[in-house]
C-alpha positions as CSV (number, residue, x, y, z in Angstrom):
1,M,191.6,54.4,125.5
2,E,190.5,51.0,126.7
3,T,188.7,52.6,129.6
4,N,186.6,54.8,127.2
5,K,185.6,51.7,125.2
6,R,184.5,49.9,128.3
7,S,182.5,52.9,129.4
8,I,180.7,53.2,126.0
9,R,180.0,49.5,126.0
10,R,178.5,49.7,129.5
11,T,176.2,52.6,128.4
12,L,174.9,50.7,125.4
13,L,174.2,47.6,127.4
14,M,172.3,49.7,130.0
15,T,170.3,51.4,127.4
16,G,169.4,48.1,125.7
17,S,168.5,46.6,129.0
18,L,166.1,49.5,129.9
19,A,164.5,49.2,126.5
20,L,164.0,45.4,126.9
21,I,162.5,45.9,130.4
22,A,160.1,48.6,129.1
23,G,159.0,46.3,126.2
24,T,158.5,43.4,128.6
25,L,156.5,45.4,131.0
26,S,154.3,46.8,128.3
27,G,153.5,43.3,127.2
28,C,152.2,42.4,130.6
29,F,149.2,44.6,130.2
30,D,146.3,44.0,127.8
31,D,145.1,47.2,126.1
32,D,141.6,45.9,126.2
33,D,141.7,46.0,130.0
34,Q,142.2,49.7,130.0
35,Q,138.9,51.6,130.1
36,P,138.9,55.0,128.4
37,D,138.0,57.9,130.5
38,P,134.3,58.5,130.3
39,T,133.2,61.5,128.2
40,P,131.7,64.1,130.5
41,T,128.0,64.6,129.8
42,M,126.8,68.2,129.7
43,A,123.6,68.8,131.7
44,P,120.9,70.1,129.4
45,S,120.2,73.8,129.8
46,P,116.8,74.4,131.3
47,T,114.1,75.3,128.9
48,P,113.2,79.0,129.4
49,T,109.7,79.7,130.5
50,Q,107.7,82.6,129.1
51,T,105.3,84.4,131.4
52,T,102.1,85.4,129.7
53,Y,99.2,87.3,131.2
54,D,95.4,86.9,131.3
55,V,93.9,90.4,130.7
56,T,90.4,89.3,131.7
57,P,90.6,91.0,135.1
58,C,91.6,94.2,133.3
59,L,88.5,94.2,131.2
60,Q,86.3,93.3,134.2
61,Q,87.5,95.9,136.7
62,E,85.3,99.0,137.2
63,V,86.3,102.5,136.2
64,A,83.0,103.9,137.8
65,P,80.1,102.2,139.6
66,G,78.6,99.8,137.2
67,V,81.0,100.6,134.4
68,S,83.6,98.1,133.5
69,V,86.7,98.7,131.3
70,A,85.2,96.5,128.6
71,G,82.0,98.6,128.8
72,L,84.1,101.7,128.5
73,I,85.9,100.8,125.4
74,V,83.2,98.8,123.7
75,P,81.5,100.4,121.9
76,D,84.0,103.1,121.0
77,T,81.9,106.0,122.0
78,L,82.3,108.9,124.4
79,T,79.3,109.1,126.8
80,L,78.2,111.8,129.2
81,D,76.0,111.2,132.2
82,L,74.7,114.6,133.2
83,S,73.9,113.4,136.7
84,G,77.5,112.5,137.4
85,T,80.7,114.5,137.7
86,S,81.9,115.6,134.3
87,G,85.4,114.7,133.3
88,F,86.9,111.8,131.4
89,P,85.7,109.1,131.0
90,N,82.3,110.8,131.8
91,G,82.5,113.2,128.9
92,R,85.8,115.0,128.3
93,K,87.2,118.3,129.4
94,L,89.9,119.9,127.2
95,S,92.4,119.6,130.0
96,D,91.7,115.9,130.8
97,P,94.7,113.6,130.3
98,V,92.7,111.2,128.3
99,I,95.5,109.0,126.9
100,D,97.1,108.6,130.3
101,V,93.7,107.7,131.9
102,T,92.9,105.2,129.1
103,L,96.3,103.5,129.4
104,A,95.9,103.4,133.2
105,V,92.5,101.7,133.2
106,I,93.6,99.0,130.7
107,F,97.0,98.2,132.3
108,L,96.9,99.0,136.0
109,D,95.0,97.5,138.9
110,L,92.5,100.1,139.8
111,G,92.1,98.7,143.3
112,T,95.7,99.7,143.9
113,H,96.2,102.7,141.6
114,S,94.1,105.7,140.6
115,A,93.1,106.1,137.0
116,T,95.2,109.3,137.0
117,T,98.3,107.5,138.1
118,L,100.1,107.8,134.8
119,A,99.0,111.4,134.4
120,G,101.0,112.2,137.5
121,L,104.3,111.0,136.0
122,P,106.8,113.8,135.1
123,L,106.7,112.8,131.5
124,N,103.8,115.0,130.6
125,P,103.8,118.8,130.2
126,P,102.1,120.5,133.2
127,S,99.9,122.6,130.9
128,N,99.4,123.9,127.4
129,D,101.8,126.4,126.0
130,V,98.8,128.5,125.0
131,A,95.8,129.0,127.3
132,F,92.4,127.8,126.3
133,Q,89.8,130.4,125.3
134,S,86.8,131.2,127.4
135,S,84.3,130.8,124.5
136,F,83.7,128.4,121.6
137,P,85.7,126.7,120.1
138,F,87.7,127.1,123.4
139,L,90.9,125.9,121.7
140,A,93.6,128.5,121.0
141,P,94.2,129.4,117.3
142,P,96.5,127.0,115.5
143,Q,100.2,127.7,115.6
144,G,102.5,127.2,112.7
145,S,105.2,128.5,110.5
146,P,104.3,129.8,108.0
147,P,101.2,131.2,109.4
148,V,97.9,129.4,108.8
149,T,96.1,130.5,105.7
150,T,93.1,132.8,106.0
151,A,91.2,131.1,103.1
152,T,87.5,130.6,103.7
153,G,87.7,126.8,102.9
154,T,84.5,124.8,102.3
155,T,80.9,125.7,103.1
156,F,80.8,122.9,105.8
157,T,79.1,124.1,108.9
158,F,79.6,122.0,112.0
159,R,76.3,122.8,113.7
160,S,74.0,122.6,110.6
161,S,75.5,120.5,107.9
162,S,73.8,117.1,107.2
163,P,75.5,113.9,108.3
164,D,76.3,112.9,104.7
165,Q,78.7,115.8,104.5
166,Y,80.9,114.3,107.1
167,T,83.9,112.2,106.1
168,R,85.2,109.7,108.7
169,V,88.9,109.6,108.9
170,D,89.4,107.9,112.3
171,R,87.4,106.8,115.2
172,M,88.5,108.4,118.4
173,G,85.5,108.2,120.7
174,M,87.7,106.5,123.3
175,P,91.3,107.8,122.7
176,A,94.0,105.2,122.4
177,V,91.6,102.4,121.5
178,S,92.0,102.7,117.7
179,T,95.6,103.7,118.2
180,A,96.8,101.1,120.6
181,L,94.3,98.2,120.7
182,I,93.6,97.7,117.0
183,G,96.3,96.2,114.9
184,S,97.5,97.6,111.6
185,D,95.7,94.8,109.6
186,T,92.4,95.6,111.2
187,K,92.6,99.4,111.6
188,V,90.9,100.3,108.3
189,A,88.0,98.0,108.9
190,Y,87.7,99.3,112.5
191,N,87.6,103.0,111.3
192,D,85.0,102.1,108.7
193,A,82.8,100.3,111.2
194,D,80.2,101.8,113.6
195,P,79.6,101.5,117.3
196,A,76.8,99.0,116.5
197,D,79.6,96.7,115.1
198,D,81.5,97.2,118.4
199,A,78.5,96.3,120.4
200,S,77.9,93.1,118.5
201,G,81.4,92.0,119.5
202,T,83.0,92.2,116.1
203,F,86.3,93.6,117.4
204,V,86.4,92.1,120.9
205,P,88.9,89.3,119.8
206,E,91.2,91.9,118.3
207,L,91.0,94.1,121.3
208,T,91.8,91.2,123.6
209,E,94.7,89.9,121.5
210,Q,96.3,93.4,121.2
211,L,95.9,94.1,124.9
212,T,97.4,90.7,125.8
213,G,100.4,91.3,123.6
214,L,101.0,94.7,125.0
215,T,100.6,93.4,128.6
216,N,103.1,90.6,127.9
217,A,105.6,93.1,126.7
218,L,105.1,95.8,129.3
219,A,104.1,94.0,132.5
220,D,107.7,93.6,133.8
221,D,108.4,97.2,133.2
222,L,105.3,98.2,135.1
223,V,106.3,96.1,138.0
224,A,109.9,97.5,137.9
225,A,108.3,101.0,138.1
226,G,106.4,100.0,141.2
227,L,103.1,99.6,139.5
228,Q,100.7,96.7,139.9
229,P,99.3,95.4,136.6
230,C,95.6,94.4,136.5
231,A,96.4,91.2,134.5
232,T,97.2,88.0,136.2
233,A,100.4,86.1,135.3
234,T,100.2,82.6,133.8
235,T,103.4,80.7,133.0
236,A,103.6,78.7,129.8
237,S,106.5,76.3,129.1
């Protein structure tokens, strides 16, 4: 019994001594001397840069000798030079891929690609489902269900009616210009205007702005498809 008491007393003394030593040692250090670990500083993320494009080279490139893209789409008229080879953009054949050609000349480098490059993509049907006719109006009869009515309609005659009997709905001298290069807010004013307004430069800022926006959005896709855009890249921070 006496042995157990001595063992317990020895344990308490050792525990107290260790506590005293720990307290003494802790007093030997000044808390102010201990510098806190520095807070790591995160490196700022680099500011992303946006690549924009200058479409001036697109408007200046030639689609035919002496005919620039700008001269082709402004004014919005379809011209025909009888001394040249017929076919869009010199006139228009019914089978001409006019939309594909228009998009090619405003987006692609014509020094690298042909104006018919986009027409050769397998996205387009190879031909009409109904053949053209050999005489005027050359287009096949309209298709539809139910069948198109046989009513006589108005007395308007295309060849002989006076100009005041025409009603302008849309301007499509150069296909895709009104559709793609004129914004929604300006489309009504554009369709109500005349080629003389185009020639005076009324819609040049709108055409340039829309072409720039489309090029900024599509240029990387064109490059990824192996096509060379006509616009030149400029990087803005």
